[in-house]
N, C-alpha and C positions, 0 to 999 in steps of 0.2 A: 264558293259553294262548300258547305261543311261536309266532310267525309266522316262517316261513322264506321268504326271497325266492328267486326263481329264480336259480340260479347256474350260469353257463357255465364249466365247468372249463377252465383254460388248457391249451394244448398242451404236450407233454412238454418242449420246450426252455424255454418260459416257466416251467414248474414247477421246472425245474432252477435257473434263475436266481433264482426266488422263494426256493427252499430255501437257495441260496448266500448271498443277502443277509440273510435273517432269521437264519440260523444263525451268520453272521459277527457280527451284533449280539448273539446269545445267547452266543457265544464270548467276546466282550469283557466282557459282564456277569459271567460266571462267572470269567474270568481275573482280574478286579479283586478277587475275594475272596482268591484264593490268592497273587497276585503280591505282595501286601503282607506276607504271612507271612515270606518270606525277608528282606525289607527291614526287618522290624520292629526287630531289634537296632540297625541303623545309624540308623534313624529315631529311636529312643529316645534315642540318644546325641546326635544332631545337634540335636534339639529339646528336649533335657533333659526328656523326657516321663516321667511316672510309669507304673507298671505298669497302673493303671486307665485312664489316658489312652491307652496303647498298645492296650489291649483295645477301647476305644471307637473308636479309629481303624479297627480291623479290624471290630468288630462293629457300629459305627454304620451302616455301609453296609448290612449285612444286616438290621439292625433296621428301617430305613426301607423297605428292599426288601420284607421279609416282611410288614410291616404294611399296605403299600399295594398288594400284588399283586392281591388280590381286587378292589379298587376299579379298578385298571388293567384287569383283565379285563372288568369290567362296563362301563367307559367305552368299551372297544374294541367291545363289542357294540352300544353306543348310538351311537357317533360314527364308527365305521369302524376296522378293524384297521390299515389303511395309515396313516391319520392319526395314531393313537396310537403306532404304532411309530416314526414319524418324529419326532413331538414328544418322545417319551421318549429317542430317540437324540440329538436336539439338546441336551436338558437334560443327559444323561449326558456328552456331549462337552465342553460348556462347564464343567460341574462338574469334569471331569478336569483341564482347564486350570487351574482355580482351585486344585485340590488340589496340582498340580505347582508352583505358585508361592506356596503358603501359607507365611507367615513364622512361624507358631506352631502348637503342638499343638491349641489351642482352635479356631483357624480351620480347621485341617485336619479336625477332627471335624465342624464345621459343613458344610464342602464335601463330606465323605464322606456325610453325610445327604442332601444334594442329589443326589449321584451315585446313591444308593440309590433316591431318588424317581424319577429318570430311568429307571433300570433297571426299576422297578416298572411304569412306563407301557409300556415297550418289550417286556419279556420275555413277558408273558401273551399277546401277539398272535402269538407264534411258534407255540405249540401250536394256537391257534385257526385260524391260516392252514393249518397242516399238516392239521388235522382236516377242513377245508373243501376244500382243493385236492387232497387225495389220498384214495384209497380202496383197499380190498382189499390186495393184496400191496404196492402202491406206498406205502400208508400205513404198513404194518409196516416197510418198508425205511426210510422217512423217519423214523419214530420211533427205529429203531435208530441212524441217523446222529445224530439229536438227542441220544440218550443218550450216544453216543460223544463228541460235542462237549462235553457238560456235564462228563464225567469227564476227558477229555483236557485240556480247558481248565484245570481245577483244578490238574493237575500241571504242565502247560506253564507256568502262572503261577509255580510254584516255580522252574523252570529259568530262565525269562526274567528273573524277578526277581533271581536270582543273577547272571546275565550283566550286567544293567544296573547293579546296585549295584557289582559288582566292576570294571566298566569305568569307572565314575565319570566319565561323559562331561562334558567341559568343567568338571570340578569340581562337578558337580551332585548327586553322591552318590545319594540315593534317589529324587530327583524324577522321573527318566525313567520310573519304574514307573507313574506317572500320565500323564505327557505323551505316552507312546507311544500312548495312546487317541485323541489329538486328530487326527492326520492320517488314521488309519483311520476315525474317526467322520465326518470331513468327506467322505471318499470314499464311504462307505456312504450318507450323506445324499444326495449327488448321484445315485448309481446307484439308490438306493431310490426317490427321487422320480420317476424315469423308468420303473422296471420293476415296482414293486409295484402290484397291481391296486387300483382305486379302490372296488370293490364291497365291501359288507358285508351283514350279515344284520340287517335291522330287527327289533327285539325289543320287546315290550310290557313293558318293565321299567324301573324307575328305580333310583336309588342309595339304599342303606340307610345314611344318614349316622349315625343312632344306633348301628347295629350296627358300623359302621366305628370310631366313637369308642370304644365299649365294648371291642372286640377289641384296638384299639391300646393302650388303657389296661392291659388284662390282660397283653399281651406286655411292655409297659414295666415293669409292677410285678414281673414275673418276671425279666427279663433284667438290668435295672439293678443290683439287689442282687447278682446273680451276678457281674457284671462288677466292681463296686466293693467287694464284700465282703472280698476278700483284703487290699486296701490299707487298708481301714478296720477291720481286725481283727474282722470279722463283728459289726457293731453290732446292737442290738435292732431298729432300724428296718428293717434288711434282712430279718430273719425275719418281721416284721409285713407287710412289702411282699410277700414271696413267698406268705404265707398269704392276703393280700388278693387276689392274682392268681387264686387258685383260686376265690374267691368271685365275683370280677368275671367270670371266664370262665363260671361257672355262670349268672350273670345274662345274659350274652351268649347262651347257648344258649336260655334261656327267652324272651328277647326275640325271637330268630330265629324261634321257633315262631309268633309272632304277627305278625311283620313282613310287610308287604304285598309287599316286594321283598327277601327275605332275601339276605344275602351268599352263603350256601351253601344253596341250595334243598334241602328234604328229599327231593325226588324224585331228586336227584343222589346223595345219600348212600345211598339205597335201591337205586341201580343196582348190579348184581352186581359184586363185586370192588373197588368204589371205596373204601369205608371202610377195609378191612384194607390195601389197597395204599397209601392215603394215610398210615396210621400206620406202615407198613413203610418207606416212602420217608423219612418224618421220622426214624426211628431209624437208618436206614442213613446219612443225611446227618449226623446227630449223630456217628456213628462216624467217618465220613470226615473231617469238618471238625476233630474233636478230634484225629484222627491227624495231619493235616497241620500243625496249629498246634503241638502239643506236640513232634512230631518235629523240626520246623524249629528250635524253640527249643533242644531237646536237642543237635542237631547243631552248632549255632553257639555254644552255651553250654558244656555239659559236655565236649563233644568238641573244641571249638575250631575247627570247620571254617569256611572262608570261605563267604560267601553263594553263590558259584558252585558250590563243591564240594557244599554242602548241597543246592542245587537239582538238580544232576545226579544225585544219589542217588535222586531220585524218578522218573527216566525209566522204569525197569522197571515201576513201578506204572501210569504213563500208558500204556505200550505194551500191557500186558496188559488194562487196562481197555478201551482202544479196540478191540483184537482181539476180545475176548469180546463186547463190545457189538454189533459188526458181524456176528458169526458164530454167536451162540448159537442162532439160528433154524434152523440146519442140523441140530440135534438132532431126533430124532423128536418129534412133537407131544405124545406122552404124557409126555415128560420135561420139558416146558417149565415147568409149575407146580411139580413137585418140585424143579426146579433152584433156584427161589427160596429155599426153606428150606435146601437143601443148601449153597448159596453163602453163606448167613449163617453156617453152621457153619464153613465154610472160612475166612471172614473172622475169626471168633472165634479159630480155631486159629492163624492168622497173627499176630494180636495177642498171644496168649499166647507164641508163639515170640519175638516182638519183646521182650516183657517179660523173657524169660530171657536173650536175647542182649545187650540194651542196658543192663540194670540194673547190670552190673558196671563201667560206666564205660569199657569198652574199645571200640575201633573195629573191630568185626567186619564189615568192609565187604561181603565176599562173602555171608555169611549174611544181613545186613541187606537187601541188594538182592534176594536170592531171596525173602525174606519179604515185602518190599515188592511184588514181582511177584505173589506168591500173594494178597496182600491186594487188589491191584488187580483180579485175576481174580475173586476172591470178591465184591467190591463190584459189579462189572459183571454178574456172574451173578445177583445179586439185583435190582439197580436196573432194568436194561433190561426183563426179563420183568415186573417189577412194574408199570412204566409201561405196557407193552403190554396187560396184563390189565386194568388200571384204565381204559384208554381204549377197549378193544375193544367195550364195550357202550354207550358214550356216543354218543347221536345228535348229528349236526352242530349242531343247534339249541342244544344245551347245551354246545358246545365251549368258549365263553368261561368259563363257570362251572367246568367241569372243569379247564381249563388254569390258571385262577386258583387253584383249590384245590390242585392238584398242585404248582404253582410255589411257593405259599405254604408248603406243608409242607416242600418242599425247602429253602427259604431259612430257615424257622424252625429246621429241623434244623441248619443251618449256624450260626445264631446261638447256639442252645443248646449245640451242640458246642464252639464256641470259648469261650463263657462258662463252661460247667460244667467241661470238661476242661482248658481253659486255666487256670482258677482252681485246679483241683486240682493241676496240674503246678507252677504258681508258688507255691502254698502249701507244697509239699513241697521245692522247691528251696532250698538247694543239696544236699540229700540225694542220694546216688547212687541211691537207690531211687525217686526222683520219676518217672522215665519208666517204671519197671517197674510201679508202682502204677497210674499213669495208663493204661498199656496193658492191664492186667487189667480196669479199669473199661470200657475201650473194647471189650474182648471180651464183657463182659456186655451192653453196648449192642447189639452185633451179634446175640447170642443172643436178646435181647428182640425184635429185628426179625423173627427167624425164628418166634418164638412168635406174634407179631402177624399174620403172614401165613399161618399154618396154615389159616385158612378158605379160602384161595385154592386149596388142594388139592382142594376139592369143586367138581366141574364143574357148570355150570348150562346 
């Protein structure tokens, strides 16, 4: 039985500061996924990294992030959201420094894993604090800002990465894409230590270590062959590993049914809207991450754009994602749930448009920017309402588990998106049709998200 401590909600000014600090941390964590995309070609040349090493630099962060998010959420419920947020932020900041001075691709991968672990401790506390500190209309508004931060940060990373790599500050090439986190992290640590509330909600729960190990193994068995398969010419061990991932994940589900303190409580999955929304968030992020990664490589590879120009092309996607995330609630309430499915169709159409425009090897800049904007609007129209529906019925006492589940699905989606569609794109390169085929696959992923969220159309 969950025990909820008496919680005195902070005044409006304190809540504003709370939201600012925790979303700044969230912004950095998401930024660090996409900021590396634009720097990837420069990083590959500077470190003489293989294609698989490059994907591990990008995906290693999200692999560690995704595998440890549920644990980070549970630890927040046990030890205090403030404490775990600050611990995670400190680890993230130190790891960013180490990434920025890494002398080899191997060490960079190691430090990216540490970065992901820090983010996994920090990020789940964000939704937990929002669930507890806000209610009613204020909570809906806070979740809207949260969704906008996630989406805008992903695209801002593309732009900022381009600016930093092109600037080549003091001859440091790609390294500022990591070092930029250090001063921001230090400021957030100082401000957060003073402003974040010390309270938390004591819970009669422990840590499911066997479940954590089993789930981590299942994710690793799936993602590692996806990342390395292209470079290794799809060896037999890769197919065996992916098959084993399905078996191990099945064992995880069986074990969770008998676990005393399961990572994902059954009662949470039975909460209306949670399961289809979690699947939908996963598929939307597969689409988004695959789009960002493959498009960045196409722009700088086949089209020969500089990192800066490639990054700037993503601004329309960021702008529309942010605007839709903040304002979709102005639609009549009866349209909120249908918006989710409609938006996935819009996203799929945008991807099919990109397949047609980009596959001839030309630089149709105006058409690309319009389609990027349409894709950003579609993603936001699906993601923000999904998150709101998923959390609307979750009681505050289960906020840590809910935030951990949604954040895990979000990050797993990014891992699979980069691994699967990055591998598809690299496998077809240098064919002119590489981006076209990849975009068609991304359209299918967006439509699958729409199908998964059809149950959300039923009101309860």
